[in-house]
Structure formats: structure tokens, C-alpha cells
PDBQT receptor file of N, H, CA, C and O in Angstrom, charges set to zero:
ATOM      1  N   MET A   1     -37.656-204.747 -93.305  1.00  0.00    +0.000 N 
ATOM      2  CA  MET A   1     -38.613-204.899 -94.183  1.00  0.00    +0.000 C 
ATOM      3  C   MET A   1     -39.511-203.473 -93.862  1.00  0.00    +0.000 C 
ATOM      4  O   MET A   1     -39.874-203.257 -92.706  1.00  0.00    +0.000 OA
ATOM      5  N   SER A   2     -39.796-202.652 -94.808  1.00  0.00    +0.000 N 
ATOM      6  H   SER A   2     -39.501-202.828 -95.748  1.00  0.00    +0.000 HD
ATOM      7  CA  SER A   2     -40.735-201.888 -94.394  1.00  0.00    +0.000 C 
ATOM      8  C   SER A   2     -42.023-202.071 -94.875  1.00  0.00    +0.000 C 
ATOM      9  O   SER A   2     -42.345-202.954 -95.671  1.00  0.00    +0.000 OA
ATOM     10  N   VAL A   3     -43.038-200.924 -94.213  1.00  0.00    +0.000 N 
ATOM     11  H   VAL A   3     -42.776-200.207 -93.567  1.00  0.00    +0.000 HD
ATOM     12  CA  VAL A   3     -44.783-201.494 -94.105  1.00  0.00    +0.000 C 
ATOM     13  C   VAL A   3     -44.957-201.636 -95.595  1.00  0.00    +0.000 C 
ATOM     14  O   VAL A   3     -45.678-202.589 -95.890  1.00  0.00    +0.000 OA
ATOM     15  N   GLY A   4     -44.380-200.781 -96.851  1.00  0.00    +0.000 N 
ATOM     16  H   GLY A   4     -43.794-200.006 -96.612  1.00  0.00    +0.000 HD
ATOM     17  CA  GLY A   4     -44.811-200.696 -97.896  1.00  0.00    +0.000 C 
ATOM     18  C   GLY A   4     -44.528-201.934 -98.617  1.00  0.00    +0.000 C 
ATOM     19  O   GLY A   4     -45.215-202.370 -99.540  1.00  0.00    +0.000 OA
ATOM     20  N   THR A   5     -43.604-202.408 -98.200  1.00  0.00    +0.000 N 
ATOM     21  H   THR A   5     -43.046-202.054 -97.449  1.00  0.00    +0.000 HD
ATOM     22  CA  THR A   5     -42.847-203.813 -98.976  1.00  0.00    +0.000 C 
ATOM     23  C   THR A   5     -43.890-204.834 -98.327  1.00  0.00    +0.000 C 
ATOM     24  O   THR A   5     -44.526-205.493 -99.150  1.00  0.00    +0.000 OA
ATOM     25  N   ILE A   6     -44.143-205.048 -97.076  1.00  0.00    +0.000 N 
ATOM     26  H   ILE A   6     -43.627-204.512 -96.408  1.00  0.00    +0.000 HD
ATOM     27  CA  ILE A   6     -45.191-205.976 -96.749  1.00  0.00    +0.000 C 
ATOM     28  C   ILE A   6     -46.422-205.974 -97.462  1.00  0.00    +0.000 C 
ATOM     29  O   ILE A   6     -46.879-207.022 -97.918  1.00  0.00    +0.000 OA
ATOM     30  N   LEU A   7     -47.086-204.699 -97.614  1.00  0.00    +0.000 N 
ATOM     31  H   LEU A   7     -46.714-203.848 -97.243  1.00  0.00    +0.000 HD
ATOM     32  CA  LEU A   7     -48.205-204.443 -97.953  1.00  0.00    +0.000 C 
ATOM     33  C   LEU A   7     -48.207-204.906 -99.482  1.00  0.00    +0.000 C 
ATOM     34  O   LEU A   7     -49.199-205.563 -99.798  1.00  0.00    +0.000 OA
ATOM     35  N   LEU A   8     -47.408-204.710-100.328  1.00  0.00    +0.000 N 
ATOM     36  H   LEU A   8     -46.602-204.177-100.071  1.00  0.00    +0.000 HD
ATOM     37  CA  LEU A   8     -47.054-205.109-101.814  1.00  0.00    +0.000 C 
ATOM     38  C   LEU A   8     -47.137-206.540-101.709  1.00  0.00    +0.000 C 
ATOM     39  O   LEU A   8     -47.946-207.177-102.384  1.00  0.00    +0.000 OA
ATOM     40  N   LEU A   9     -46.199-207.173-100.754  1.00  0.00    +0.000 N 
ATOM     41  H   LEU A   9     -45.542-206.656-100.207  1.00  0.00    +0.000 HD
ATOM     42  CA  LEU A   9     -46.200-208.774-100.562  1.00  0.00    +0.000 C 
ATOM     43  C   LEU A   9     -47.547-209.192-100.420  1.00  0.00    +0.000 C 
ATOM     44  O   LEU A   9     -47.966-210.130-101.097  1.00  0.00    +0.000 OA
ATOM     45  N   LEU A  10     -48.266-208.594 -99.612  1.00  0.00    +0.000 N 
ATOM     46  H   LEU A  10     -47.925-207.832 -99.062  1.00  0.00    +0.000 HD
ATOM     47  CA  LEU A  10     -49.687-209.128 -98.908  1.00  0.00    +0.000 C 
ATOM     48  C   LEU A  10     -50.544-209.381-100.303  1.00  0.00    +0.000 C 
ATOM     49  O   LEU A  10     -51.005-210.459-100.676  1.00  0.00    +0.000 OA
ATOM     50  N   LEU A  11     -50.645-207.978-101.037  1.00  0.00    +0.000 N 
ATOM     51  H   LEU A  11     -50.271-207.102-100.734  1.00  0.00    +0.000 HD
ATOM     52  CA  LEU A  11     -51.397-207.850-102.357  1.00  0.00    +0.000 C 
ATOM     53  C   LEU A  11     -51.239-208.654-103.436  1.00  0.00    +0.000 C 
ATOM     54  O   LEU A  11     -52.091-208.904-104.289  1.00  0.00    +0.000 OA
ATOM     55  N   ALA A  12     -49.969-209.107-103.369  1.00  0.00    +0.000 N 
ATOM     56  H   ALA A  12     -49.277-208.904-102.676  1.00  0.00    +0.000 HD
ATOM     57  CA  ALA A  12     -49.356-210.073-104.605  1.00  0.00    +0.000 C 
ATOM     58  C   ALA A  12     -50.116-211.580-104.517  1.00  0.00    +0.000 C 
ATOM     59  O   ALA A  12     -50.541-212.371-105.359  1.00  0.00    +0.000 OA
ATOM     60  N   VAL A  13     -50.052-211.545-102.884  1.00  0.00    +0.000 N 
ATOM     61  H   VAL A  13     -49.708-210.902-102.200  1.00  0.00    +0.000 HD
ATOM     62  CA  VAL A  13     -50.553-213.193-102.504  1.00  0.00    +0.000 C 
ATOM     63  C   VAL A  13     -52.034-213.209-102.732  1.00  0.00    +0.000 C 
ATOM     64  O   VAL A  13     -52.448-214.108-103.464  1.00  0.00    +0.000 OA
ATOM     65  N   LEU A  14     -52.854-212.415-102.258  1.00  0.00    +0.000 N 
ATOM     66  H   LEU A  14     -52.518-211.684-101.664  1.00  0.00    +0.000 HD
ATOM     67  CA  LEU A  14     -54.241-211.629-102.270  1.00  0.00    +0.000 C 
ATOM     68  C   LEU A  14     -54.512-212.141-103.897  1.00  0.00    +0.000 C 
ATOM     69  O   LEU A  14     -55.365-212.957-104.244  1.00  0.00    +0.000 OA
ATOM     70  N   LEU A  15     -53.508-211.401-104.814  1.00  0.00    +0.000 N 
ATOM     71  H   LEU A  15     -52.815-210.737-104.532  1.00  0.00    +0.000 HD
ATOM     72  CA  LEU A  15     -54.088-211.463-105.943  1.00  0.00    +0.000 C 
ATOM     73  C   LEU A  15     -53.735-212.958-106.940  1.00  0.00    +0.000 C 
ATOM     74  O   LEU A  15     -54.287-213.214-108.010  1.00  0.00    +0.000 OA
ATOM     75  N   VAL A  16     -52.717-213.783-106.279  1.00  0.00    +0.000 N 
ATOM     76  H   VAL A  16     -52.269-213.575-105.410  1.00  0.00    +0.000 HD
ATOM     77  CA  VAL A  16     -52.835-215.295-106.892  1.00  0.00    +0.000 C 
ATOM     78  C   VAL A  16     -54.031-216.018-106.217  1.00  0.00    +0.000 C 
ATOM     79  O   VAL A  16     -54.608-216.932-106.806  1.00  0.00    +0.000 OA
ATOM     80  N   GLY A  17     -54.431-215.569-104.869  1.00  0.00    +0.000 N 
ATOM     81  H   GLY A  17     -53.962-214.827-104.390  1.00  0.00    +0.000 HD
ATOM     82  CA  GLY A  17     -54.959-216.488-103.953  1.00  0.00    +0.000 C 
ATOM     83  C   GLY A  17     -56.855-216.321-104.670  1.00  0.00    +0.000 C 
ATOM     84  O   GLY A  17     -57.730-217.162-104.464  1.00  0.00    +0.000 OA
ATOM     85  N   ALA A  18     -57.019-215.152-105.406  1.00  0.00    +0.000 N 
ATOM     86  H   ALA A  18     -56.308-214.469-105.573  1.00  0.00    +0.000 HD
ATOM     87  CA  ALA A  18     -58.627-214.624-105.832  1.00  0.00    +0.000 C 
ATOM     88  C   ALA A  18     -58.460-215.060-107.316  1.00  0.00    +0.000 C 
ATOM     89  O   ALA A  18     -59.135-214.398-108.104  1.00  0.00    +0.000 OA
ATOM     90  N   LEU A  19     -57.657-216.090-107.874  1.00  0.00    +0.000 N 
ATOM     91  H   LEU A  19     -57.108-216.629-107.234  1.00  0.00    +0.000 HD
ATOM     92  CA  LEU A  19     -57.851-216.401-109.033  1.00  0.00    +0.000 C 
ATOM     93  C   LEU A  19     -58.670-217.512-108.953  1.00  0.00    +0.000 C 
ATOM     94  O   LEU A  19     -58.444-218.254-107.997  1.00  0.00    +0.000 OA
ATOM     95  N   PRO A  20     -59.786-217.897-109.896  1.00  0.00    +0.000 N 
ATOM     96  CA  PRO A  20     -60.850-218.724-109.573  1.00  0.00    +0.000 C 
ATOM     97  C   PRO A  20     -60.506-219.914-110.475  1.00  0.00    +0.000 C 
ATOM     98  O   PRO A  20     -61.341-220.271-111.306  1.00  0.00    +0.000 OA
ATOM     99  N   THR A  21     -59.371-220.531-110.370  1.00  0.00    +0.000 N 
ATOM    100  H   THR A  21     -58.694-220.241-109.694  1.00  0.00    +0.000 HD
ATOM    101  CA  THR A  21     -58.627-221.684-111.011  1.00  0.00    +0.000 C 
ATOM    102  C   THR A  21     -58.824-223.060-110.411  1.00  0.00    +0.000 C 
ATOM    103  O   THR A  21     -58.642-224.074-111.085  1.00  0.00    +0.000 OA
ATOM    104  N   TRP A  22     -59.223-223.093-109.046  1.00  0.00    +0.000 N 
ATOM    105  H   TRP A  22     -59.371-222.269-108.498  1.00  0.00    +0.000 HD
ATOM    106  CA  TRP A  22     -59.352-224.351-108.106  1.00  0.00    +0.000 C 
ATOM    107  C   TRP A  22     -60.846-224.172-107.921  1.00  0.00    +0.000 C 
ATOM    108  O   TRP A  22     -61.355-223.067-107.736  1.00  0.00    +0.000 OA
ATOM    109  N   SER A  23     -61.703-225.605-107.995  1.00  0.00    +0.000 N 
ATOM    110  H   SER A  23     -61.289-226.503-108.145  1.00  0.00    +0.000 HD
ATOM    111  CA  SER A  23     -62.979-225.873-108.067  1.00  0.00    +0.000 C 
ATOM    112  C   SER A  23     -63.646-225.578-106.851  1.00  0.00    +0.000 C 
ATOM    113  O   SER A  23     -64.861-225.385-106.841  1.00  0.00    +0.000 OA
ATOM    114  N   HIS A  24     -62.839-225.519-105.656  1.00  0.00    +0.000 N 
ATOM    115  H   HIS A  24     -61.851-225.676-105.664  1.00  0.00    +0.000 HD
ATOM    116  CA  HIS A  24     -63.565-224.881-104.603  1.00  0.00    +0.000 C 
ATOM    117  C   HIS A  24     -63.794-223.548-104.756  1.00  0.00    +0.000 C 
ATOM    118  O   HIS A  24     -64.862-223.215-104.242  1.00  0.00    +0.000 OA
ATOM    119  N   SER A  25     -62.991-222.368-105.441  1.00  0.00    +0.000 N 
ATOM    120  H   SER A  25     -62.123-222.639-105.858  1.00  0.00    +0.000 HD
ATOM    121  CA  SER A  25     -63.282-221.155-105.611  1.00  0.00    +0.000 C 
ATOM    122  C   SER A  25     -64.233-220.821-106.493  1.00  0.00    +0.000 C 
ATOM    123  O   SER A  25     -65.006-219.910-106.195  1.00  0.00    +0.000 OA
ATOM    124  N   ALA A  26     -64.369-221.584-107.901  1.00  0.00    +0.000 N 
ATOM    125  H   ALA A  26     -63.741-222.324-108.143  1.00  0.00    +0.000 HD
ATOM    126  CA  ALA A  26     -65.243-221.449-108.994  1.00  0.00    +0.000 C 
ATOM    127  C   ALA A  26     -66.741-220.676-108.486  1.00  0.00    +0.000 C 
ATOM    128  O   ALA A  26     -67.312-219.814-109.155  1.00  0.00    +0.000 OA
ATOM    129  N   GLY A  27     -67.111-221.082-107.450  1.00  0.00    +0.000 N 
ATOM    130  H   GLY A  27     -66.648-221.782-106.906  1.00  0.00    +0.000 HD
ATOM    131  CA  GLY A  27     -68.433-220.347-107.259  1.00  0.00    +0.000 C 
ATOM    132  C   GLY A  27     -68.461-218.959-106.344  1.00  0.00    +0.000 C 
ATOM    133  O   GLY A  27     -69.476-218.417-105.906  1.00  0.00    +0.000 OA
ATOM    134  N   TRP A  28     -67.229-218.567-106.185  1.00  0.00    +0.000 N 
ATOM    135  H   TRP A  28     -66.404-219.006-106.540  1.00  0.00    +0.000 HD
ATOM    136  CA  TRP A  28     -67.286-217.140-105.343  1.00  0.00    +0.000 C 
ATOM    137  C   TRP A  28     -67.616-216.145-105.795  1.00  0.00    +0.000 C 
ATOM    138  O   TRP A  28     -67.769-215.230-104.985  1.00  0.00    +0.000 OA
ATOM    139  N   GLY A  29     -67.842-215.889-107.066  1.00  0.00    +0.000 N 
ATOM    140  H   GLY A  29     -67.717-216.632-107.723  1.00  0.00    +0.000 HD
ATOM    141  CA  GLY A  29     -68.154-214.659-107.909  1.00  0.00    +0.000 C 
ATOM    142  C   GLY A  29     -67.274-213.527-107.775  1.00  0.00    +0.000 C 
ATOM    143  O   GLY A  29     -66.098-213.762-108.053  1.00  0.00    +0.000 OA
ATOM    144  N   TYR A  30     -67.488-212.657-107.507  1.00  0.00    +0.000 N 
ATOM    145  H   TYR A  30     -68.443-212.467-107.280  1.00  0.00    +0.000 HD
ATOM    146  CA  TYR A  30     -66.738-211.484-107.578  1.00  0.00    +0.000 C 
ATOM    147  C   TYR A  30     -66.191-211.076-105.981  1.00  0.00    +0.000 C 
ATOM    148  O   TYR A  30     -65.446-210.128-105.732  1.00  0.00    +0.000 OA
ATOM    149  N   LEU A  31     -66.562-211.708-105.322  1.00  0.00    +0.000 N 
ATOM    150  H   LEU A  31     -67.167-212.479-105.524  1.00  0.00    +0.000 HD
ATOM    151  CA  LEU A  31     -65.797-211.525-103.731  1.00  0.00    +0.000 C 
ATOM    152  C   LEU A  31     -64.650-211.355-103.816  1.00  0.00    +0.000 C 
ATOM    153  O   LEU A  31     -64.274-210.184-103.865  1.00  0.00    +0.000 OA
ATOM    154  N   PRO A  32     -63.742-212.330-103.862  1.00  0.00    +0.000 N 
ATOM    155  CA  PRO A  32     -62.320-212.139-103.922  1.00  0.00    +0.000 C 
ATOM    156  C   PRO A  32     -61.561-210.804-104.562  1.00  0.00    +0.000 C 
ATOM    157  O   PRO A  32     -60.643-210.213-103.996  1.00  0.00    +0.000 OA
ATOM    158  N   SER A  33     -62.021-210.512-105.618  1.00  0.00    +0.000 N 
ATOM    159  H   SER A  33     -62.768-210.993-106.078  1.00  0.00    +0.000 HD
ATOM    160  CA  SER A  33     -61.527-209.564-106.720  1.00  0.00    +0.000 C 
ATOM    161  C   SER A  33     -62.029-208.364-106.182  1.00  0.00    +0.000 C 
ATOM    162  O   SER A  33     -61.359-207.360-106.422  1.00  0.00    +0.000 OA
ATOM    163  N   GLY A  34     -63.308-208.201-105.341  1.00  0.00    +0.000 N 
ATOM    164  H   GLY A  34     -63.852-209.017-105.146  1.00  0.00    +0.000 HD
ATOM    165  CA  GLY A  34     -63.852-207.060-105.299  1.00  0.00    +0.000 C 
ATOM    166  C   GLY A  34     -62.686-206.499-103.722  1.00  0.00    +0.000 C 
ATOM    167  O   GLY A  34     -62.216-205.364-103.636  1.00  0.00    +0.000 OA
ATOM    168  N   GLY A  35     -62.485-207.466-102.809  1.00  0.00    +0.000 N 
ATOM    169  H   GLY A  35     -62.867-208.388-102.878  1.00  0.00    +0.000 HD
ATOM    170  CA  GLY A  35     -62.057-207.312-101.892  1.00  0.00    +0.000 C 
ATOM    171  C   GLY A  35     -60.668-206.772-101.999  1.00  0.00    +0.000 C 
ATOM    172  O   GLY A  35     -60.326-205.781-101.354  1.00  0.00    +0.000 OA
ATOM    173  N   ILE A  36     -59.812-207.450-102.856  1.00  0.00    +0.000 N 
ATOM    174  H   ILE A  36     -60.090-208.256-103.379  1.00  0.00    +0.000 HD
ATOM    175  CA  ILE A  36     -58.772-207.018-103.371  1.00  0.00    +0.000 C 
ATOM    176  C   ILE A  36     -58.859-205.760-103.892  1.00  0.00    +0.000 C 
ATOM    177  O   ILE A  36     -57.848-205.137-103.567  1.00  0.00    +0.000 OA
ATOM    178  N   ALA A  37     -59.648-205.060-104.593  1.00  0.00    +0.000 N 
ATOM    179  H   ALA A  37     -60.469-205.566-104.858  1.00  0.00    +0.000 HD
ATOM    180  CA  ALA A  37     -59.815-203.984-105.323  1.00  0.00    +0.000 C 
ATOM    181  C   ALA A  37     -59.686-202.954-103.766  1.00  0.00    +0.000 C 
ATOM    182  O   ALA A  37     -58.980-201.948-103.696  1.00  0.00    +0.000 OA
ATOM    183  N   VAL A  38     -60.382-203.396-102.832  1.00  0.00    +0.000 N 
ATOM    184  H   VAL A  38     -60.956-204.213-102.888  1.00  0.00    +0.000 HD
ATOM    185  CA  VAL A  38     -60.900-202.280-101.695  1.00  0.00    +0.000 C 
ATOM    186  C   VAL A  38     -59.428-202.292-101.256  1.00  0.00    +0.000 C 
ATOM    187  O   VAL A  38     -58.934-201.167-101.333  1.00  0.00    +0.000 OA
ATOM    188  N   VAL A  39     -58.648-203.170-100.850  1.00  0.00    +0.000 N 
ATOM    189  H   VAL A  39     -59.049-204.084-100.787  1.00  0.00    +0.000 HD
ATOM    190  CA  VAL A  39     -57.613-203.313-100.327  1.00  0.00    +0.000 C 
ATOM    191  C   VAL A  39     -56.368-202.605-101.127  1.00  0.00    +0.000 C 
ATOM    192  O   VAL A  39     -55.436-202.045-100.549  1.00  0.00    +0.000 OA
ATOM    193  N   ALA A  40     -56.512-202.727-102.646  1.00  0.00    +0.000 N 
ATOM    194  H   ALA A  40     -57.269-203.182-103.115  1.00  0.00    +0.000 HD
ATOM    195  CA  ALA A  40     -55.485-201.832-103.439  1.00  0.00    +0.000 C 
ATOM    196  C   ALA A  40     -55.922-200.237-103.359  1.00  0.00    +0.000 C 
ATOM    197  O   ALA A  40     -55.138-199.310-103.564  1.00  0.00    +0.000 OA
ATOM    198  N   ALA A  41     -57.040-200.122-103.092  1.00  0.00    +0.000 N 
ATOM    199  H   ALA A  41     -57.677-200.875-102.925  1.00  0.00    +0.000 HD
ATOM    200  CA  ALA A  41     -57.353-198.896-103.382  1.00  0.00    +0.000 C 
ATOM    201  C   ALA A  41     -56.933-198.201-101.851  1.00  0.00    +0.000 C 
ATOM    202  O   ALA A  41     -56.532-197.037-101.845  1.00  0.00    +0.000 OA
ATOM    203  N   ILE A  42     -57.035-198.902-100.677  1.00  0.00    +0.000 N 
ATOM    204  H   ILE A  42     -57.361-199.847-100.682  1.00  0.00    +0.000 HD
ATOM    205  CA  ILE A  42     -56.356-198.085 -99.544  1.00  0.00    +0.000 C 
ATOM    206  C   ILE A  42     -54.865-198.105 -99.709  1.00  0.00    +0.000 C 
ATOM    207  O   ILE A  42     -54.273-197.127 -99.252  1.00  0.00    +0.000 OA
ATOM    208  N   ILE A  43     -54.307-198.844-100.159  1.00  0.00    +0.000 N 
ATOM    209  H   ILE A  43     -54.788-199.639-100.530  1.00  0.00    +0.000 HD
ATOM    210  CA  ILE A  43     -52.930-199.104-100.248  1.00  0.00    +0.000 C 
ATOM    211  C   ILE A  43     -52.407-197.734-101.224  1.00  0.00    +0.000 C 
ATOM    212  O   ILE A  43     -51.434-197.051-100.902  1.00  0.00    +0.000 OA
ATOM    213  N   VAL A  44     -53.099-197.521-102.251  1.00  0.00    +0.000 N 
ATOM    214  H   VAL A  44     -53.889-198.076-102.512  1.00  0.00    +0.000 HD
ATOM    215  CA  VAL A  44     -52.904-196.410-103.143  1.00  0.00    +0.000 C 
ATOM    216  C   VAL A  44     -53.197-194.877-102.544  1.00  0.00    +0.000 C 
ATOM    217  O   VAL A  44     -52.576-193.849-102.811  1.00  0.00    +0.000 OA
ATOM    218  N   ALA A  45     -54.420-195.063-101.588  1.00  0.00    +0.000 N 
ATOM    219  H   ALA A  45     -54.925-195.899-101.372  1.00  0.00    +0.000 HD
ATOM    220  CA  ALA A  45     -54.275-193.873-100.929  1.00  0.00    +0.000 C 
ATOM    221  C   ALA A  45     -53.459-193.506-100.092  1.00  0.00    +0.000 C 
ATOM    222  O   ALA A  45     -52.926-192.410-100.263  1.00  0.00    +0.000 OA
ATOM    223  N   LEU A  46     -53.090-194.363 -98.855  1.00  0.00    +0.000 N 
ATOM    224  H   LEU A  46     -53.523-195.254 -98.716  1.00  0.00    +0.000 HD
ATOM    225  CA  LEU A  46     -51.766-193.974 -98.223  1.00  0.00    +0.000 C 
ATOM    226  C   LEU A  46     -50.773-193.448 -98.521  1.00  0.00    +0.000 C 
ATOM    227  O   LEU A  46     -50.231-192.452 -98.044  1.00  0.00    +0.000 OA
ATOM    228  N   VAL A  47     -50.356-194.408 -99.712  1.00  0.00    +0.000 N 
ATOM    229  H   VAL A  47     -50.797-195.217-100.099  1.00  0.00    +0.000 HD
ATOM    230  CA  VAL A  47     -49.231-194.130-100.433  1.00  0.00    +0.000 C 
ATOM    231  C   VAL A  47     -48.988-192.299-100.978  1.00  0.00    +0.000 C 
ATOM    232  O   VAL A  47     -48.009-191.561-100.869  1.00  0.00    +0.000 OA
ATOM    233  N   MET A  48     -50.391-192.067-101.582  1.00  0.00    +0.000 N 
ATOM    234  H   MET A  48     -51.186-192.667-101.671  1.00  0.00    +0.000 HD
ATOM    235  CA  MET A  48     -50.373-190.911-101.862  1.00  0.00    +0.000 C 
ATOM    236  C   MET A  48     -50.478-189.825-100.969  1.00  0.00    +0.000 C 
ATOM    237  O   MET A  48     -50.025-188.734-101.316  1.00  0.00    +0.000 OA
ATOM    238  N   THR A  49     -51.031-189.974 -99.829  1.00  0.00    +0.000 N 
ATOM    239  H   THR A  49     -51.399-190.860 -99.547  1.00  0.00    +0.000 HD
ATOM    240  CA  THR A  49     -50.900-189.137 -98.769  1.00  0.00    +0.000 C 
ATOM    241  C   THR A  49     -49.966-189.066 -98.057  1.00  0.00    +0.000 C 
ATOM    242  O   THR A  49     -49.934-188.399 -97.023  1.00  0.00    +0.000 OA
ATOM    243  N   GLY A  50     -48.907-189.861 -98.579  1.00  0.00    +0.000 N 
ATOM    244  H   GLY A  50     -48.933-190.403 -99.419  1.00  0.00    +0.000 HD
ATOM    245  CA  GLY A  50     -47.506-190.077 -97.501  1.00  0.00    +0.000 C 
ATOM    246  C   GLY A  50     -47.867-190.861 -96.443  1.00  0.00    +0.000 C 
ATOM    247  O   GLY A  50     -47.085-190.587 -95.533  1.00  0.00    +0.000 OA
ATOM    248  N   GLN A  51     -48.620-191.668 -96.099  1.00  0.00    +0.000 N 
ATOM    249  H   GLN A  51     -49.255-191.891 -96.838  1.00  0.00    +0.000 HD
ATOM    250  CA  GLN A  51     -48.778-192.568 -94.691  1.00  0.00    +0.000 C 
ATOM    251  C   GLN A  51     -47.744-193.582 -94.738  1.00  0.00    +0.000 C 
ATOM    252  O   GLN A  51     -47.160-193.939 -93.715  1.00  0.00    +0.000 OA
ATOM    253  N   ILE A  52     -47.468-194.111 -96.005  1.00  0.00    +0.000 N 
ATOM    254  H   ILE A  52     -47.943-193.821 -96.836  1.00  0.00    +0.000 HD
ATOM    255  CA  ILE A  52     -46.555-195.529 -95.877  1.00  0.00    +0.000 C 
ATOM    256  C   ILE A  52     -45.869-194.842 -97.144  1.00  0.00    +0.000 C 
ATOM    257  O   ILE A  52     -46.418-194.130 -97.985  1.00  0.00    +0.000 OA
ATOM    258  N   THR A  53     -44.510-195.239 -97.071  1.00  0.00    +0.000 N 
ATOM    259  H   THR A  53     -44.063-195.817 -96.388  1.00  0.00    +0.000 HD
ATOM    260  CA  THR A  53     -43.626-195.294 -98.366  1.00  0.00    +0.000 C 
ATOM    261  C   THR A  53     -43.351-196.521 -98.981  1.00  0.00    +0.000 C 
ATOM    262  O   THR A  53     -43.503-197.534 -98.297  1.00  0.00    +0.000 OA
ATOM    263  N   ILE A  54     -42.954-196.629-100.212  1.00  0.00    +0.000 N 
ATOM    264  H   ILE A  54     -42.831-195.806-100.767  1.00  0.00    +0.000 HD
ATOM    265  CA  ILE A  54     -42.793-197.842-100.674  1.00  0.00    +0.000 C 
ATOM    266  C   ILE A  54     -41.115-197.883-101.431  1.00  0.00    +0.000 C 
ATOM    267  O   ILE A  54     -40.697-198.918-101.950  1.00  0.00    +0.000 OA
TER     268      ILE A  54
């Protein structure tokens, strides 16, 4: 399994985990989705510079 595939799977799991559908995560605000946006931006930057391949 390549690094790109692992990163895509990690991003998918984070996206599901950031959904505020459970009562314990309703008060978290923008923190989970903001963190995922940062991770996604880093992954896109690494793919565009050729550091990782998907």
C-alpha cells in the first residue's frame, strides 16, 4: 500500500469523524473540519510538488 493510499484513507476516516452527528461532538464547533482542511491542504500540496504519488 502506498503512502498516498494511506493518506487518502486517513482523510476519509477524519471526514466521517468530523461530522457533528453525535451528541458528544455537537459543541466542538469548527475545530474538526478546520483540522481536516489543514490536513487536506498539506496532502494536496505534497501531491502537487511530487513528494507523494497517489
